[in-house]
Each structure stands twice: as structure tokens, then as C-alpha cells.
C-alpha positions in Angstrom: 0.5 16.3 -108.4 2.5 14.2 -106.1 5.1 16.2 -104.1 8.2 15.9 -105.2 11.1 13.9 -103.0 12.4 16.9 -101.1 9.1 18.0 -100.3 8.2 14.6 -99.1 11.7 14.9 -97.1 10.2 18.2 -95.2 7.2 17.0 -94.5 8.8 13.9 -92.6 10.7 15.9 -91.1 7.9 18.4 -89.8 6.0 15.6 -88.5 9.2 14.1 -86.7 9.9 17.0 -85.0 5.8 17.7 -83.6 5.7 14.1 -82.5 8.8 15.1 -80.4 7.6 18.3 -79.4 4.4 16.4 -78.6 6.4 13.7 -76.2 8.0 16.6 -74.6 4.7 18.2 -73.8 3.5 14.7 -72.8 6.7 14.2 -70.7 6.2 18.0 -69.2 2.8 17.5 -68.2 3.3 14.0 -66.7 6.3 15.4 -64.5 4.1 18.3 -63.8 1.6 16.0 -62.3 4.1 14.1 -60.9 5.3 16.8 -59.0 1.9 17.8 -58.1 0.8 14.2 -56.5 4.4 14.6 -54.9 3.5 18.1 -53.1 -0.1 16.5 -52.2 1.9 13.6 -50.4 4.1 15.6 -48.8 1.7 18.1 -47.7 -0.5 15.4 -46.0 2.4 14.3 -43.9 2.3 14.8 -40.1 5.7 15.8 -40.2 7.0 19.2 -40.9 9.3 19.2 -44.3 11.2 21.9 -45.4 14.3 22.5 -48.0 16.7 24.8 -46.9 19.7 25.7 -49.5 23.4 26.4 -49.1 22.9 29.6 -47.8 20.5 28.6 -45.0 17.4 29.8 -47.1 14.1 28.5 -47.3 13.2 27.1 -50.8 10.3 25.0 -50.0 8.1 23.8 -46.9 4.9 21.9 -46.6 1.4 22.5 -45.3 2.3 21.5 -41.8 5.2 23.5 -41.4 3.2 26.1 -42.8 0.6 25.4 -40.0 3.4 25.1 -37.0 5.2 28.5 -37.7 2.5 30.7 -39.1 4.2 31.4 -42.3 2.7 30.3 -45.6 5.2 29.0 -48.8 5.2 32.2 -50.5 6.2 34.1 -47.4 9.2 32.1 -46.1 10.3 31.3 -49.6 14.1 32.8 -49.6 14.1 33.9 -46.3 16.9 32.5 -43.9 16.5 30.1 -41.0 17.9 32.6 -38.6 15.3 35.1 -39.2 12.1 33.1 -38.3 14.0 31.5 -35.1 14.5 33.2 -31.9 18.3 33.6 -31.1 18.0 31.0 -28.5 16.6 28.8 -30.5 18.9 29.5 -33.8 21.7 29.0 -31.2 20.6 25.4 -30.7 19.7 24.6 -34.2 23.1 26.3 -36.0 25.6 23.8 -35.0 23.2 20.9 -36.8 22.5 23.1 -39.9 26.3 23.4 -40.0 26.9 19.8 -39.8 24.4 19.1 -42.5 25.8 21.6 -45.1 29.3 19.9 -44.4 27.3 16.8 -45.9 26.8 14.8 -42.3 23.4 13.4 -41.4 21.9 14.7 -38.2 19.1 13.8 -35.9 18.5 15.6 -32.3 15.6 16.3 -30.2 14.7 20.0 -28.9 11.3 21.5 -27.7 9.8 24.2 -30.3 7.6 27.1 -29.7 4.4 27.0 -32.0 2.8 30.0 -33.1 -0.8 30.5 -31.1 0.2 27.1 -29.1 2.3 25.5 -26.0 5.5 24.2 -26.9 6.0 20.9 -28.4 8.6 18.2 -28.5 10.1 17.6 -31.9 12.7 15.1 -33.2 14.5 16.6 -36.0 16.5 15.3 -38.8 18.5 16.9 -41.7 19.3 15.0 -44.9 21.9 16.5 -46.5 21.2 16.9 -50.8 24.7 16.2 -52.4 25.3 16.5 -55.8 27.8 15.0 -58.3 29.8 17.5 -60.3 31.7 16.8 -63.3 35.1 18.9 -63.8 36.6 20.3 -66.7 39.2 17.0 -66.7 36.4 15.1 -66.4 36.6 13.7 -62.8 33.3 14.0 -60.3 33.6 16.0 -56.8 30.1 16.1 -54.5 28.6 19.6 -53.7 26.3 20.2 -50.9 23.2 22.1 -52.3 21.6 22.0 -49.0 19.4 19.5 -47.0 15.9 18.4 -46.3 14.8 18.7 -42.7 12.0 16.6 -41.5 10.9 17.4 -37.8 8.3 14.9 -36.2 5.7 16.0 -33.4 7.1 13.4 -30.4 5.1 15.4 -27.5 3.2 12.8 -27.0 6.0 10.3 -27.1 8.2 12.5 -24.7 5.2 12.6 -22.3 4.9 9.1 -22.2 8.5 8.7 -21.6 8.5 11.5 -18.8 5.1 9.4 -17.4 7.1 6.1 -17.2 10.3 7.7 -15.9 7.9 9.3 -12.7 6.1 5.7 -12.4 9.2 3.9 -11.9 10.8 6.4 -9.6 7.3 7.0 -7.4 4.6 5.3 -6.0 1.4 4.9 -8.3 -1.5 5.2 -5.6 0.0 8.2 -3.4 2.6 10.1 -6.2 5.3 10.0 -3.3 8.9 9.0 -4.1 8.7 5.3 -4.3 11.7 2.9 -2.7 14.3 3.3 -5.9 13.8 7.5 -5.4 14.1 7.7 -2.1 17.3 5.4 -1.9 18.5 7.3 -4.7 18.1 10.8 -2.5 19.4 9.1 0.8 22.8 8.2 -0.9 23.2 11.7 -2.1 22.2 13.0 1.4 25.0 10.6 2.9 27.2 11.7 0.5 27.1 15.4 1.2 26.6 14.6 5.0 29.9 12.9 5.1 31.2 15.6 3.3 29.9 18.1 5.3 30.3 16.3 8.8 26.5 16.7 9.1 23.8 13.7 10.3 21.1 12.6 8.3 18.0 10.8 10.0 15.7 8.4 8.3 12.3 7.6 9.7 10.6 4.5 9.6 6.4 4.2 9.4 4.4 1.7 9.5 0.5 2.1 10.3 -0.4 0.1 13.6 -3.6 -2.5 12.5 -3.7 -1.0 8.8 -4.7 -4.6 7.6 -7.8 -4.7 9.9 -9.1 -1.7 7.3 -8.1 -4.1 4.5 -9.8 -7.0 5.8 -13.0 -5.7 7.1 -13.6 -2.6 4.8 -11.8 -3.8 1.4 -8.4 -2.9 -0.5 -10.6 0.5 -2.3 -11.2 1.9 1.1 -7.4 1.0 2.4 -6.0 2.5 -0.8 -8.0 6.1 -0.1 -6.8 5.7 3.4 -2.7 5.4 2.2 -3.9 8.4 -0.1 -5.0 10.6 2.8 -2.3 9.6 5.2 0.4 10.1 2.7 -1.0 13.9 2.5 -1.1 14.3 5.9 2.5 13.0 6.0 3.7 15.4 3.5 2.3 18.3 5.3 4.1 17.3 8.5 7.8 17.9 7.3 9.6 20.4 5.6 10.1 20.9 2.1 13.5 19.6 1.7 12.4 16.1 3.4 11.4 13.3 1.5 8.3 11.5 2.1 8.5 7.9 0.4 6.0 4.7 0.7 7.5 2.0 0.6 5.0 -0.1 -0.1 2.0 -1.6 1.6 1.5 0.6 4.7 5.2 1.4 5.3 6.9 5.0 4.8 9.9 6.3 5.5 11.2 10.0 5.7 14.4 11.3 5.1 15.8 14.6 6.8 18.7 15.9 5.9 19.0 18.9 8.5 18.0 18.6 12.4 19.6 20.3 15.4 19.3 17.3 17.7 17.3 14.0 18.7 14.3 16.3 20.6 13.9 18.2 17.1 13.5 14.6 15.6 11.6 13.6 18.6 8.8 16.7 17.8 8.7 16.0 14.1 7.6 12.3 14.6 5.4 13.6 17.4 4.0 16.1 15.1 3.6 13.1 12.5 1.7 11.1 15.1 -0.5 14.2 16.1 -1.2 14.5 12.6 -2.4 11.0 12.0 -4.3 11.4 15.1 -7.2 13.5 14.0 -10.1 11.5 12.1 -10.4 10.4 8.6 -13.5 10.2 6.5 -13.0 7.9 4.1 -16.5 6.9 1.6 -18.3 7.8 5.0 -16.2 5.8 7.5 -15.2 7.6 10.3 -11.8 5.9 10.9 -8.5 6.9 13.4 -5.4 5.5 12.3 -2.1 5.6 14.3 1.6 4.4 13.5 4.7 3.3 14.8 7.7 5.2 13.6 11.5 4.0 14.5 14.5 6.3 13.9 17.6 6.0 13.1 20.7 8.2 12.3 23.8 8.5 9.9 27.0 8.3 11.1 25.7 7.5 14.6 23.6 4.2 14.0 24.7 3.3 10.5 27.3 4.2 7.4 25.3 3.2 4.6 22.0 3.4 3.1 20.7 -0.1 3.5 21.7 -0.6 7.4 20.3 2.7 8.4 17.2 2.1 6.7 17.2 -1.8 8.5 17.8 0.3 11.3 15.1 2.1 11.5 13.1 -1.0 10.6 14.2 -2.3 14.0 13.6 1.1 16.0 9.9 0.9 14.7 9.2 -2.6 15.7 10.6 -1.1 19.3 8.1 1.3 18.6 5.5 -1.0 18.3 6.3 -3.4 21.1 6.1 -0.2 23.4 2.4 0.0 22.1 2.2 1.2 19.2 1.3 5.0 18.4 4.7 6.0 19.5 8.0 6.5 18.0 11.6 4.9 19.1 15.3 5.7 18.3 17.4 2.7 17.4 19.9 0.8 19.8 21.8 -2.1 19.9 18.9 -3.3 22.6 16.6 -2.5 20.0 18.4 -4.8 17.0 18.1 -7.9 19.8 14.5 -7.2 20.3 14.0 -7.3 16.4 16.2 -10.6 16.3 14.2 -12.1 18.9 10.5 -10.9 17.0 12.2 -12.7 13.8 13.0 -15.7 15.6 9.6 -15.8 17.4 7.8 -15.4 14.2 9.9 -18.0 12.3 9.1 -20.4 14.9 5.2 -19.7 15.3 5.2 -20.6 11.5 6.4 -24.3 12.4 4.7 -24.3 15.5 1.6 -25.9 14.5 3.0 -28.8 12.7 5.6 -29.3 15.3 2.6 -30.0 18.1 3.9 -26.9 20.1 0.8 -25.7 20.7 -1.7 -27.1 23.9 -4.9 -25.7 25.6 -5.2 -24.9 28.9 -8.8 -24.6 30.3 -10.0 -22.3 33.4 -13.1 -22.9 34.8 -15.9 -20.6 34.7 -17.7 -20.5 38.3 -20.9 -19.7 39.3 -20.9 -16.9 41.9 -23.8 -17.9 43.8 -23.0 -22.1 44.0 -19.2 -22.1 43.2 -20.1 -24.8 41.3 -18.0 -24.9 37.6 -20.5 -24.1 34.9 -18.2 -24.2 32.0 -14.8 -23.1 31.2 -12.7 -21.0 29.1 -10.0 -22.5 26.2 -6.8 -20.8 26.4 -4.0 -21.4 24.0 -0.6 -22.2 25.5 2.6 -22.4 23.3 5.4 -24.4 24.3 8.7 -23.3 22.1 11.5 -26.0 21.9 14.1 -23.3 22.7 12.6 -20.7 24.7 10.1 -22.5 26.5 7.1 -21.4 27.4 6.2 -18.1 25.5 3.6 -16.0 26.9 0.1 -15.6 25.1 0.7 -11.5 24.7 3.9 -12.7 22.9 2.5 -14.9 20.3 -1.1 -14.1 19.8 -0.6 -10.3 18.7 2.5 -11.8 16.4 0.0 -14.5 15.3 -2.8 -12.0 14.3 -0.3 -9.4 11.7 0.8 -12.6 10.3 -2.2 -13.7 9.3 -1.4 -17.4 11.3 -4.1 -16.6 13.6 -6.7 -18.4 11.2 -5.2 -21.7 10.8 -4.3 -22.3 14.6 -7.5 -20.7 15.6 -9.1 -23.6 13.3 -6.6 -26.0 15.1 -8.1 -24.6 18.6 -11.6 -24.9 17.7 -11.4 -28.8 16.1 -8.8 -29.4 19.5 -11.5 -27.8 22.0 -14.5 -29.6 20.3 -13.1 -33.2 20.2 -11.7 -32.9 23.8 -15.3 -31.5 25.5 -17.0 -34.5 23.2 -14.7 -36.8 25.4 -15.2 -35.7 28.3 -19.0 -35.4 27.3 -18.6 -39.5 26.4 -17.2 -39.9 29.9 -20.3 -38.8 31.5 -18.5 -35.4 32.9 -20.4 -32.3 33.3 -18.2 -29.6 30.9 -21.4 -26.8 30.9 -20.4 -24.7 28.0 -16.8 -23.8 27.0 -15.9 -20.7 25.8 -13.5 -20.3 22.7 -11.9 -17.0 21.5 -12.5 -15.9 17.8 -9.9 -13.6 16.3 -10.9 -10.4 14.7 -9.0 -12.1 11.3 -10.6 -15.2 12.2 -14.3 -13.5 12.3 -14.0 -11.9 9.0 -13.2 -15.3 7.2 -16.0 -15.8 4.9 -15.9 -19.7 5.4 -16.0 -19.0 9.1 -19.6 -20.7 9.7 -18.7 -23.2 7.4 -15.3 -24.3 8.8 -17.3 -24.3 12.5 -19.7 -26.5 11.1 -17.7 -29.1 9.6 -15.4 -29.7 12.9 -18.8 -29.8 15.3 -19.6 -32.5 12.6 -16.3 -34.2 12.7 -16.3 -34.2 16.5 -20.0 -34.9 16.8 -20.4 -32.3 19.6 -23.4 -30.4 19.8 -23.2 -26.6 19.0 -24.9 -25.1 22.4 -21.8 -26.8 24.6 -19.7 -23.9 22.5 -19.8 -19.9 23.3 -17.7 -18.1 20.8 -15.8 -15.1 22.4 -15.6 -11.9 20.4 -13.7 -8.4 21.2 -15.9 -5.7 20.7 -13.6 -3.8 18.3 -14.1 -6.8 15.7 -17.7 -7.0 15.7 -17.9 -3.2 15.7 -15.4 -2.5 12.7 -18.3 -3.5 10.7 -21.3 -3.7 12.4 -23.8 -4.3 9.8 -22.0 -7.3 8.5 -20.9 -8.5 11.9 -24.9 -8.8 12.5 -25.2 -11.4 9.4 -22.2 -13.4 10.8 -23.5 -13.4 14.2 -26.7 -14.4 13.4 -25.2 -16.8 11.1 -23.5 -18.8 13.9 -26.5 -18.1 16.1 -28.8 -20.1 14.0 -26.5 -23.2 14.1 -26.8 -23.1 17.9 -24.1 -21.7 19.0 -23.6 -19.4 21.9 -22.2 -15.7 21.8 -20.4 -13.1 24.2 -18.6 -9.9 24.0 -15.2 -10.0 25.4 -13.3 -7.3 27.2 -16.5 -5.5 27.2 -16.3 -2.0 28.1 -12.8 -1.2 26.4 -14.1 -0.9 23.0 -16.7 1.0 21.4 -19.4 -0.2 23.6 -22.6 0.8 21.6 -25.5 0.2 23.1 -27.8 0.7 20.3 -25.3 -2.4 18.5 -25.3 -4.4 21.3 -29.1 -4.6 21.5 -29.3 -5.9 17.8 -26.5 -8.8 18.3 -27.7 -11.7 19.3 -25.4 -12.4 22.3 -25.8 -14.2 25.4 -23.1 -13.2 27.5 -21.3 -10.0 28.2 -17.8 -10.7 29.8 -16.6 -7.6 32.3 -12.6 -7.3 31.3 -10.0 -7.7 34.0 -8.8 -4.8 33.8 -12.0 -2.9 35.8 -11.8 -6.0 37.6 -8.5 -5.5 39.0 -9.2 -2.2 40.7 -12.6 -2.1 41.4 -12.3 -1.3 45.1 -9.7 1.3 44.6 -10.9 3.0 41.9 -14.8 4.3 41.8 -14.3 4.7 38.1 -13.9 1.0 37.1 -16.5 0.2 40.2 -19.2 2.6 38.2 -18.4 1.0 34.9 -18.8 -2.5 36.3 -21.9 -2.0 38.0 -23.6 -0.1 34.4 -22.4 -3.2 32.7 -24.1 -5.6 35.0 -27.2 -3.4 35.3 -27.5 -3.0 31.5 -26.8 -6.9 31.0 -29.6 -7.7 33.4 -32.2 -5.2 31.1 -31.1 -7.0 28.1 -31.5 -10.2 29.8 -27.9 -11.5 29.4 -25.7 -13.3 31.6 -22.4 -11.7 32.9 -18.7 -12.9 33.5 -16.1 -11.3 35.5 -12.6 -12.0 34.5 -9.6 -11.7 36.6 -11.2 -12.3 40.0 -8.1 -12.5 42.4 -9.7 -11.7 46.0 -12.5 -12.5 47.9 -13.1 -8.6 48.6 -13.8 -8.4 44.6 -16.1 -11.4 44.5 -18.0 -9.8 46.7 -18.7 -6.5 44.9 -19.4 -9.0 42.0 -22.2 -11.2 43.9 -23.4 -7.5 45.6 -24.1 -6.0 42.1 -25.8 -10.0 40.9 -22.9 -10.9 38.1 -23.5 -14.4 37.6 -19.9 -15.9 37.1 -16.6 -15.2 37.5 -13.0 -16.4 36.3 -9.5 -15.9 38.0 -6.9 -17.1 40.1 -9.4 -16.9 43.3 -10.4 -20.0 42.1 -8.0 -21.7 39.2 -5.3 -20.8 37.2 -5.8 -22.2 33.8 -5.2 -25.9 33.6 -3.7 -28.5 31.0 -6.3 -30.6 30.0 -5.5 -33.6 32.3 -5.2 -31.6 35.3 -9.0 -29.7 34.0 -10.1 -33.5 33.9 -9.6 -33.8 37.5 -11.6 -30.9 38.6 -14.4 -32.6 36.6 -13.8 -35.8 37.9 -13.9 -34.5 41.7 -17.2 -32.5 40.3 -15.2 -29.5 42.5 -17.3 -26.8 43.8 -15.5 -23.8 45.0 -16.2 -21.8 48.2 -17.8 -18.4 47.5 -17.9 -17.5 50.8 -16.9 -13.7 50.6 -16.5 -13.8 54.4 -12.9 -14.9 53.8 
């Protein structure tokens, strides 16, 4: 029997309601599953996520939040923000919480203490939860129900920012303040000093011959040396003084409180003394000196730039006094610095303007008086200053590196001249050419000399290169290799100014040299100073035992000549025989086959 119509309607209604119920169950399950997915995503976020209601109570936190603060979701649910934050922290966050609950999105940064960990930096954002509520009149109003808190750990970023900030204001090698930070400190100090009627001093420090260390031992050793020097400078001043590295081997020190000039001098001398002690860098025993210039506010300058400039000028004054000392700024120092710059500018143009010439001084046999050779000496004829003394421009050429191209010109010019004299049938003997320490360290030195000999057609045996003790002893092992390379070409080699430097006899035996030159500083007082006489005797005796020739420089009297002959010195140079002469005048000596009187009886 079929159901009647009414029963069928009831059955259809039940089916429809059942379908609605099933769909709702399915929707609820889907919603629950979506909520679980959302929770999983939020819990997986590295950021700290929380929901805070309008009463400042926590209603939700993610797993990251739990780990940071040490609360579980169950523990923190319903707790007020104030209850989990320290009073100090709450005073910081409260204004931002109030702004979020007023409907404003806010972002700020703060430090956050973390359970069982060090404080971290957080970037905090509060996004208000705003609902639209319909009123009885059909209107819509907005109501803040709470806010979402999103906190991101920016500790690493803050560390990077602080590092970049530090690097922007500090020297990366030494950790000292750099030029920018030094100027900032100096500007502040000048402002304070002007207000209080006080004085401020700037010390400008330049390491003497630091370039030699870099060129000889390499930049890594030079960098280690700068670090060691910076440490000594820091230890040589007071806590409130600023030590900075401007760059290269230049340092500055700001002294913001001192009693008088004498105390400044004592500070400068203390720095020089601190630097004087031996430095051991990667097994290399180094000794450094420095030149220090001092300028004072407001006496020498009234602004930062001039104060630094004048201390720099005073530093050059200290260098001109022989280095390893300090000097105060003065108008005279300013003039000297101007002359120094003028000389450097002229030196850079001298080679291309043909302002250099070579003078030759004869090397004379002490036994016969015959000319056995000559030394080639560089002279500079400045268009405005006239003849510039070698002691004024040679150190400057070495300091600027111009000695390398100038030295190459000298070698080429001398070789060409000697070859021309030989072609004219003159007896030239052996011609000495000085090699600077910087030239000696050039990797292409041997190749350059070989090229010049080939271009001029001069035999290598006609040339003797003179090197100072300091240039070969700076890196003795490397020097031995270079000397052997030069010697293998047929060149003669001499150690110049012997006795003024290292005088290492153990290395002297290993150097393939032919000649020792006794420095004129010993010869000058050979009759009055028993020490100089003893050194001269010892050098001659040692050279004889090593089968080396000995040349005495700076011989001016027959009494000096008699002493040298008595002790069997081979050759002599000096005004007793001849001053250095330009090529055309020296040629006259060769043409006349000049023989000097070596009669020591006067």
C-alpha cells in the first residue's frame, strides 16, 4: 500500500531537513579543518602572534609566543597584558596599546626580555580588530573589539645596523675612530672649549718609513704592525682622549684637557717612547718611530679643518727635524710645509722637463793617485729655486715613490755616458750608481738593468751598484737572491755607508759583494774621535779578510788620507781630490789622464 500524499510530504520534509543538517555538519567540519589549518600556519610562523581584546586580555597566542614568554595558551588565556609584562615594559607598551584600542595601526621597536635567554630586539605591530555594528535605526557604527599583535625578532638586523654604524665611524683594521668620528668628537670639543674658555690640542702622527715595511715585508705584516701601533697609542693617552686613524699610517689624537705646553710635549714624548719598544710581528722584529705635529685651539686655529691642517704641517716640521720627534705648529712650520709641497710639485715635473743632470766624482787609488772610476751623483736644477741639495730632494723622491722612474733615468743616462767615453777611448774604470731601497725592491730591477745595458751597449763589468746596509738587511734572504741575480749579469756590487746600519757580519759573508764604502761620518772625525778611528780600522781589516775592496768617502785632508793609507784602504773619494763635476768637466779629467798627488807629507 502506497503512502498517502500527506505522509509523502512529511518524508520529503524530513529528507530536506536531514540534508540541511548534513550540509551544516560538513560545513562545520570544513570550518573546523580550516581553523586547524590556520592554527598550524600561525603556529609555524617565526613571528609572535597574539590577539588581545578590548580589556587588554589575551585571547590567543601562537607557539612562537609561547616559547618566547614561557606561557602556554591555556595559561595565558584571559590574562591581562599588564600581568605578564614588567612595570617598566608595560610603561613602554601601554601608549601603543591605547592607540591600537582607539582604532589606530601602530608599529614600533623595543627590547624584550626573554625567559631563559638574553634580551632581544622586536619590531611590534598592533592591528586593530574593527567590527561594523548595525544600530536600531539601521545605521552602522564601528567598534574596536581588540587588536592583533605581530612581533618580529629583528635582533640580527639590529646587530647588522649597529655593525654598519660602527664601520661607518670606525677604522675597520684597528677599531679606532675614523676621520668622520674624529671630526665629530673634535667639533664637539671645540664647541665646549669655546663656551668654557678652554683649549684643545690635536696631535697628528705619521709613522716614519712605514712604506718600507709594506714594500719589504708585505701588506699583511704592515696591517698587523698598524694594529700593534694603534694599541700602543691607545695605551699612551688618557681615558677621555680620542685616538683615531685617518688612513694609511696617519693617526690623530684629540687632547681636550691639558695644563700647559709642557704637558702636551710630555704626552707626545710618551707616545714616541711607547712606539720605540721592539714590535714582534709574525716573527719579524721591527722598530718604529713616528713624527708628531701639535696644533692648539684657539691659538693656532679656530675651526676643525684648520686645526687638523696645522697639526699636519707641524708633523712635517717634525720630519724635517730628523723624524722620531714632535713639533708645535708655527708660522715658520707653515712656510716650510708650503716649500715642501712646492718642492714635491716641482719634483713630479722635473724628469719630463729635463731638470736633472749627473755629476761625477772620481774614485782615486790611494797608492798611485790614478782615477780608478767614478761615482755618479744626481743633481736637480729647479727653474725657480736653482740647485736643490740632494739631501732635500732625494728623501722626498723616496717618500713619493718618484725615485723609481728617476733612478731608471739615472741608470740609463750614466750607462750611455760611460759607453760614449769608452768609445772615445777614455779609461773610465768602474762607475758607481746608487740604488735606493725602493728601487732594490722592484721585481723587475734585474730586467730593467739588463734592458738598459742592451740598449746602450755597455758591458756590465763597467758598472757597480751601491746599496745601503738598511736596504739589503730589511729582508736579508730576499736581498741575497736579488744580489746574486745582479751579480750573475756581471755587475759589481758595493755596500754603501757601511757601519751606519745593521753591520751584520754573518750576512755580509753571504752577500756577493765586491766593495765596502766607509761612510764619510766616520772619515770626518777619524783623527779626533778614537771611536771613529777604531771603526774605520775594523772595517778595513774585515774587508781585507773577506777580500773586498774598501773605498773611503768624504776625504778632505791629507791627514785623513795618511790614516787610510796606513791601514791599507784601497780607494778614496772627496774634496781633497775633486768635487762632483758635470759630465763635460769630468771628461776633461779623463782626457788629461789625471793623476792626483797622494803624497801624505803635505
